[in-house]
C-alpha positions in Angstrom: 116.5 104.7 125.8 115.4 108.1 127.7 117.6 109.8 125.8 116.1 108.7 122.5 113.0 109.9 124.3 114.2 113.0 125.3 115.0 113.7 121.3 111.5 112.5 120.2 109.6 114.8 122.4 111.6 117.9 121.9 111.0 117.4 118.3 107.2 117.2 118.7 107.4 120.4 120.1 108.7 122.3 117.3 107.1 124.6 115.3 109.5 125.6 112.6 109.4 128.1 109.9 109.1 127.0 106.6 109.2 123.5 107.3 111.6 121.5 109.1 113.8 119.0 106.4 117.4 119.0 106.6 117.6 120.0 102.6 115.8 123.3 103.6 117.3 124.0 106.4 120.3 126.5 106.5 123.9 125.9 108.1 125.7 127.8 110.6 129.1 126.0 109.8 130.2 122.2 108.8 133.7 123.6 108.4 136.4 121.1 110.2 138.4 123.6 111.7 135.2 125.1 113.3 133.6 122.1 114.3 136.9 120.4 115.7 137.3 123.0 118.3 134.4 123.7 121.0 135.3 127.5 121.5 134.9 128.0 117.8 131.9 126.0 117.7 130.5 128.2 120.9 131.5 131.7 118.7 129.8 130.4 115.7 126.6 129.4 117.8 126.6 132.6 119.3 127.5 134.6 116.4 124.1 133.0 115.0 122.2 133.8 118.6 123.1 137.3 118.1 121.7 137.6 114.4 118.9 135.5 114.9 117.7 134.7 118.3 114.1 136.9 119.2 115.5 138.0 122.1 119.1 138.8 121.0 119.0 141.9 123.4 119.4 139.6 125.9 122.7 138.2 125.3 125.4 138.9 128.0 128.3 140.3 125.8 130.7 139.4 128.5 130.3 135.6 128.5 133.1 133.7 128.2 132.6 131.5 125.2 135.8 129.0 126.3 134.3 128.0 129.3 131.3 126.1 127.6 132.0 122.2 127.1 129.1 121.6 124.9 126.5 124.0 123.3 123.5 122.7 124.7 125.5 124.3 128.1 125.5 127.6 126.0 122.3 127.6 125.2 121.2 127.0 128.9 123.2 129.9 130.0 121.6 132.1 127.2 118.0 130.8 128.9 119.7 131.7 132.4 119.2 135.0 131.0 116.0 135.3 129.6 113.5 133.2 131.4 110.5 133.7 128.9 112.4 131.3 126.7 111.6 127.6 128.0 112.2 126.1 124.6 115.9 126.6 123.0 117.9 123.8 122.4 119.8 121.2 120.5 120.4 118.0 119.6 122.4 115.3 116.9 121.4 116.1 113.7 121.5 112.1 113.4 118.4 112.0 115.5 116.9 115.1 114.3 116.6 113.1 111.0 115.6 109.8 111.9 112.9 111.5 114.5 111.5 114.3 113.0 111.7 113.0 109.3 111.4 109.8 109.2 109.2 109.2 112.5 111.0 106.9 113.9 112.4 105.8 117.6 113.3 103.4 119.8 110.5 101.9 122.5 107.9 100.0 123.1 105.2 102.2 121.6 102.9 103.1 124.1 102.3 106.3 125.8 101.6 106.0 129.8 100.3 108.6 132.5 99.9 108.6 136.0 96.9 107.6 138.3 97.8 109.0 141.2 94.4 108.3 142.9 94.3 104.2 142.0 98.1 104.1 141.9 98.3 102.7 138.2 100.2 104.0 135.1 97.3 104.1 132.5 98.5 103.6 128.9 97.1 106.8 126.7 98.1 105.6 123.1 99.7 102.9 121.7 101.4 103.2 118.0 100.7 101.0 115.2 102.7 97.8 114.7 104.3 98.8 118.1 105.7 95.9 120.2 103.1 97.1 122.7 100.0 96.6 120.2 101.5 93.0 119.3 101.4 92.1 122.7 98.0 93.4 123.0 98.2 96.4 125.2 95.6 99.2 124.5 94.3 102.6 125.4 92.8 103.0 129.0 94.5 99.4 129.9 96.1 100.1 133.3 99.5 98.5 134.0 99.6 97.2 137.8 103.4 95.8 137.7 106.9 96.0 136.0 109.3 93.3 136.6 107.2 91.8 139.5 107.3 95.7 140.8 104.3 96.3 142.4 103.2 99.7 140.9 100.4 100.3 143.3 102.5 100.1 146.1 105.6 101.8 144.3 103.3 105.0 143.5 101.5 104.9 146.4 104.8 105.2 148.6 106.9 107.2 146.2 109.3 104.4 146.4 109.3 103.9 142.2 112.1 106.6 141.0 110.8 106.4 137.1 114.3 107.6 135.6 116.4 105.8 137.5 114.5 102.1 137.1 114.3 102.9 132.8 118.3 104.1 132.7 119.2 100.5 133.7 117.0 99.1 131.3 119.2 97.6 128.2 117.3 97.7 124.4 117.9 94.0 124.0 116.5 93.0 127.5 112.8 91.8 128.1 110.7 94.1 130.5 107.8 91.8 132.2 104.7 94.1 131.7 101.7 93.1 133.7 98.2 95.1 133.1 94.2 94.9 133.9 92.4 95.7 130.7 89.3 97.9 130.4 87.1 94.3 130.5 89.1 93.4 133.9 91.1 90.8 132.2 94.8 90.8 133.8 97.5 89.9 131.4 101.5 89.2 131.7 103.5 89.4 128.5 107.5 90.2 128.0 108.2 92.8 125.5 111.7 94.4 124.1 112.1 97.9 122.5 112.6 98.1 118.9 112.0 100.6 116.3 108.9 102.4 116.3 107.1 104.4 113.7 104.7 107.2 115.5 102.0 107.4 113.5 100.2 110.5 114.0 96.4 110.2 113.4 95.1 107.6 115.7 91.3 107.9 115.0 88.9 109.0 112.2 85.6 108.5 113.4 82.2 109.2 112.3 79.8 109.9 115.8 76.0 110.3 115.3 74.5 113.0 117.4 71.5 115.2 117.3 73.6 117.8 115.8 73.9 115.8 113.2 77.2 113.7 111.7 80.2 114.8 113.9 83.7 113.8 112.5 86.3 113.1 115.4 89.9 113.2 114.2 92.8 112.3 116.9 96.2 113.7 115.7 99.0 113.6 117.7 102.2 115.5 115.9 102.5 117.9 113.0 105.1 116.3 111.5 105.7 115.4 107.4 104.9 112.1 107.2 101.7 112.4 108.1 100.3 115.0 105.4 98.8 111.7 103.1 97.4 110.4 106.3 95.8 113.7 106.8 94.4 113.9 103.2 93.3 110.3 103.4 91.5 111.2 106.8 89.6 114.4 105.3 88.4 112.3 102.4 87.1 110.0 104.5 84.9 112.7 106.1 83.9 114.6 103.2 82.6 111.0 101.6 80.9 110.6 105.2 79.0 114.2 104.5 79.7 115.5 108.4 77.9 118.4 109.5 80.3 118.9 112.6 84.2 118.5 113.1 85.9 117.4 116.7 89.8 117.6 116.3 91.6 115.9 119.4 94.9 117.7 120.0 95.2 116.4 123.7 99.0 115.0 123.1 99.8 116.6 120.4 103.2 118.7 121.2 103.6 120.4 117.6 105.8 119.9 114.9 106.3 121.8 111.3 104.5 124.8 110.5 103.8 123.0 107.1 101.7 120.5 108.9 100.0 122.9 111.0 98.9 124.8 107.9 97.7 121.9 106.1 95.4 120.9 108.8 94.3 124.4 109.3 93.7 124.9 105.6 91.8 121.7 105.5 89.6 122.2 108.0 88.8 126.0 107.0 88.6 125.0 102.8 87.3 127.7 100.7 86.3 129.6 103.7 89.8 130.5 104.6 91.8 130.2 100.8 93.8 132.8 100.2 93.9 134.6 104.0 96.6 135.1 106.6 97.4 132.0 108.6 100.5 133.3 110.3 102.4 136.6 110.7 105.6 135.8 112.3 107.4 138.6 113.3 111.5 138.1 114.2 114.2 140.6 115.8 115.1 143.9 114.4 117.7 141.9 112.1 115.4 140.0 109.8 111.8 140.7 108.4 109.2 137.7 108.3 107.0 137.3 105.2 103.1 136.5 105.7 102.0 133.1 105.8 98.8 132.3 103.7 96.6 129.1 104.1 98.2 126.2 102.2 96.3 122.8 101.7 100.6 121.4 100.9 99.3 119.5 97.9 96.6 118.0 99.8 93.0 117.5 97.5 90.8 116.7 100.1 89.4 119.4 102.5 86.4 120.3 104.4 84.5 124.5 104.8 83.6 123.9 108.1 82.4 127.1 109.9 83.0 125.6 113.2 85.5 123.4 114.3 86.2 122.3 118.2 89.6 121.1 119.8 90.4 118.9 122.7 93.3 120.5 124.5 95.5 119.5 127.9 98.6 121.7 128.6 100.6 119.2 126.2 99.1 120.7 123.4 102.2 122.5 122.1 103.1 124.7 119.9 101.7 123.8 116.1 98.6 123.1 117.9 98.4 126.3 119.6 99.2 127.9 116.1 96.4 126.0 114.5 94.2 127.1 116.4 94.7 130.6 116.6 95.0 131.0 113.1 91.4 129.7 112.2 90.2 132.0 114.9 89.7 135.1 112.9 87.6 133.1 110.4 85.7 130.1 112.4 83.8 129.6 115.2 86.7 128.0 117.6 86.0 126.1 120.4 88.0 124.4 123.0 87.1 121.7 125.3 89.5 120.2 128.2 92.3 121.9 129.7 94.7 125.0 128.5 97.1 124.4 126.5 101.0 124.7 127.0 101.8 127.9 125.6 104.5 128.1 122.8 103.6 131.2 120.7 107.2 131.3 119.3 108.8 129.2 116.3 112.3 128.0 115.6 114.4 128.3 112.6 116.1 124.9 112.9 119.7 125.1 111.5 123.1 122.8 111.5 126.0 123.4 113.3 128.4 120.7 112.9 127.3 117.4 113.9 124.3 119.5 115.8 121.0 121.2 114.6 120.1 124.4 116.5 116.5 124.9 117.4 116.5 128.2 118.6 114.0 130.4 118.7 113.6 133.0 116.1 110.1 134.4 115.5 106.8 135.0 117.7 103.6 133.7 115.8 100.6 136.0 115.7 97.4 135.5 113.7 95.6 137.6 111.0 94.5 139.8 114.1 97.7 139.8 115.0 97.3 138.2 118.3 99.9 136.2 119.8 100.1 136.7 123.2 99.5 133.0 124.7 102.6 132.6 126.7 100.3 131.4 129.6 98.7 129.1 127.1 95.3 129.4 125.1 92.0 128.8 127.4 89.4 126.7 127.3 85.5 127.6 126.8 84.7 124.0 128.7 86.5 122.2 131.0 87.0 118.6 131.2 89.5 115.9 132.7 91.5 113.5 130.7 90.6 110.2 132.1 91.7 108.0 129.1 87.8 106.0 130.1 88.8 103.7 127.2 89.7 103.7 123.3 89.6 106.8 120.9 86.1 107.5 120.3 84.7 106.1 123.5 81.2 108.3 125.0 82.8 107.6 128.3 86.0 110.0 127.3 84.9 113.6 129.7 86.7 115.3 127.1 84.9 114.2 123.9 81.5 114.0 126.0 81.9 117.6 126.3 82.8 118.7 123.0 79.8 116.5 121.7 77.2 118.2 124.3 78.8 121.8 123.3 78.4 120.7 119.3 74.8 119.7 120.3 73.6 122.4 122.5 76.0 125.5 121.9 77.0 125.8 125.6 78.8 123.8 128.6 77.4 121.0 130.1 76.2 121.5 134.0 77.1 118.1 134.7 80.8 118.0 134.4 82.7 114.2 135.3 84.7 115.3 138.0 84.5 111.8 139.6 87.0 110.5 137.0 90.9 110.9 138.5 92.8 113.6 136.6 95.8 111.8 134.9 99.0 113.5 135.3 102.9 113.2 133.5 105.4 110.8 135.1 107.4 114.2 135.3 105.9 116.2 138.3 108.7 118.2 139.1 109.1 122.1 138.6 110.5 122.6 135.3 113.6 123.6 135.7 114.7 127.2 133.5 117.8 125.3 131.6 115.6 121.9 131.3 114.7 121.6 127.8 110.9 121.9 127.2 110.7 118.0 126.3 111.9 116.5 129.8 107.9 117.8 131.1 107.0 115.0 128.4 109.6 112.4 127.9 108.5 110.3 130.6 105.1 109.5 129.0 106.1 107.8 126.0 107.8 104.2 126.5 
């Protein structure tokens, strides 16, 4: 299970240039003479990196390619010589197609966070039609026991090693979850893993406020299957004649440039049509084409002069490019926590049965700004406490965003009494570890 979760989250962190469908991806080599010999594969990867890698000047030409038993180990070695690269990696092509193109993975179908103040796991999201939804789990529920393991005690004492526990769970095995609902009921149910289709639009609502009707969109991933979902969401907003828009990207790790562009274009509409969305720069070997705003075939869009984004450190890559692309044209505000910091993108390529996800370009907006390796700062801070379902006005992030819309300033009464939820992966990120490791434990 863990390996599939790593793949899923790694893919959500992609911000690929020009889309990521396999049919459009260039191929480094599928020659059997190359693919049956590891040194030949390493050589093919090295030559590709020398040609396309954004930081190709950092490559050590004295590297002994025969010393690496996998493509990932070679990528890790390259990254060790270039600490700014926290992102590049490889993954099996079959998993890339299944997860990224078809939006499926194997799991229970929910996201969780750890509440260290109360020593509980908090359900942060539930995918539609997943086993988690079927047994009744909802955002905001608190898991207090798994297979008779008391999480209060295990989390408090540090005895519950998350990765070790899940590594011993077979896909077909029943796991007993006990949780407390928002209403206080305690429920125990058994659940197996199964194929989960990862829907990306979690909520589309209209909230009444003193500033008028506010559209609220929760969008979780810039993957291609979500194009029509976004089109339907904006059709709803247009029909409801909204005055303001809040886009919740708090768990959105990124995805394809095409989908980021579509959402940006649907937000700004005629205000930004025909203007520059992104100005990527490559290494000295290649030139990049300027990308214009593009609805990607979507029929419905708004003409918002202002948009408020809700973000956390998990808001990465495509989420950050979306925000950055709109700043030259619209009044863009951020509420929550500083974003992750990934202003660079990948040209997804195939080498034998692996997909190479190497950084090849640096993204900039129309003003030429793209220096957010440390993340994009928020205008109004707020914590993610998962106080209830999507759109619950007790949510500190949403309530702060609404306050900003209504008063054009941050509130002076921040909800600091809410527990700060943390990723289950709490260790410092090693330089040779795929970025997915930062987030993989949050999805079951």
